[in-house]
Kinemage of the C-alpha trace (Angstrom):
@kinemage 1
@onewidth
@group {chain A} dominant
@subgroup {mainchain}
@vectorlist {calphas} color= white
{ca met a 1} P 55.159 32.925 46.976
{ca ala a 2} L 57.038 36.084 46.014
{ca ser a 3} L 55.142 38.641 43.876
{ca thr a 4} L 56.214 41.452 41.570
{ca thr a 5} L 54.355 44.749 40.774
{ca ile a 6} L 54.559 45.971 37.181
{ca ser a 7} L 53.659 49.645 36.185
{ca leu a 8} L 52.461 50.131 32.549
{ca ala a 9} L 52.504 53.183 30.494
{ca thr a 10} L 48.648 53.064 30.615
{ca gly a 11} L 48.769 53.846 34.460
{ca glu a 12} L 47.597 50.328 35.224
{ca his a 13} L 49.545 48.217 37.860
{ca leu a 14} L 49.719 44.522 37.780
{ca glu a 15} L 50.808 42.245 40.563
{ca val a 16} L 52.190 38.882 39.230
{ca gly a 17} L 53.825 35.904 40.757
{ca gly a 18} L 57.295 35.508 40.828
{ca ser a 19} L 60.446 37.290 42.303
{ca leu a 20} L 61.655 40.490 40.881
{ca glu a 21} L 64.553 38.598 39.112
{ca glu a 22} L 62.107 36.015 37.687
{ca val a 23} L 59.715 38.490 36.312
{ca ala a 24} L 62.499 40.954 34.873
{ca lys a 25} L 63.971 37.814 33.102
{ca gln a 26} L 60.722 36.873 31.441
{ca leu a 27} L 60.188 40.518 30.391
{ca glu a 28} L 63.836 40.601 29.006
{ca asp a 29} L 63.393 37.275 27.197
{ca ala a 30} L 60.164 38.620 25.590
{ca thr a 31} L 62.033 41.759 24.326
{ca arg a 32} L 64.772 39.753 22.891
{ca ser a 33} L 62.209 37.594 20.945
{ca gly a 34} L 60.778 40.478 19.084
{ca ala a 35} L 58.688 43.703 19.340
{ca gly a 36} L 55.479 41.932 19.217
{ca thr a 37} L 56.155 39.199 21.817
{ca phe a 38} L 54.303 39.114 24.920
{ca ala a 39} L 55.922 38.026 28.383
{ca trp a 40} L 53.346 35.528 29.761
{ca leu a 41} L 53.004 35.889 33.597
{ca his a 42} L 50.473 34.880 36.218
{ca asp a 43} L 48.146 37.271 38.072
{ca ala a 44} L 49.347 36.917 41.767
{ca ala a 45} L 45.700 36.923 43.182
{ca ser a 46} L 43.907 34.764 40.794
{ca gly a 47} L 46.569 32.848 38.997
{ca glu a 48} L 45.073 33.965 35.710
{ca arg a 49} L 47.672 33.831 32.837
{ca ile a 50} L 48.181 37.367 31.515
{ca gly a 51} L 50.282 38.601 28.558
{ca val a 52} L 52.311 41.755 29.008
{ca arg a 53} L 54.144 43.593 26.320
{ca pro a 54} L 57.506 44.562 27.578
{ca ala a 55} L 57.536 47.913 25.510
{ca his a 56} L 54.702 49.098 27.720
{ca val a 57} L 56.365 48.462 31.099
{ca leu a 58} L 57.722 51.538 32.816
{ca val a 59} L 58.544 50.124 36.439
{ca val a 60} L 59.228 46.657 37.789
{ca arg a 61} L 59.581 46.331 41.751
{ca ser a 62} L 59.091 43.730 44.280
{ca ala a 63} L 55.716 43.579 45.932
{ca glu a 64} L 57.267 42.326 48.962
{ca leu a 65} L 57.747 44.863 51.820
{ca gly a 66} L 61.333 45.450 52.605
{ca glu a 67} L 62.806 44.019 49.516
{ca arg a 68} L 64.902 46.012 47.209
């Protein structure tokens, strides 16, 4: 399964399940829904459901080597 790394303004890095395009779309959809809306993603290692506030995201990149 593809995974994506999200870097937050707090300095934390999250690795979530899904391709770069899938995760970016979820973040964009949450942004359009309203300022307080979370993007609900899954931790790549544990499968735990996590909420990410798109306003805190600085960088989104593929966790797969060689994928750009």
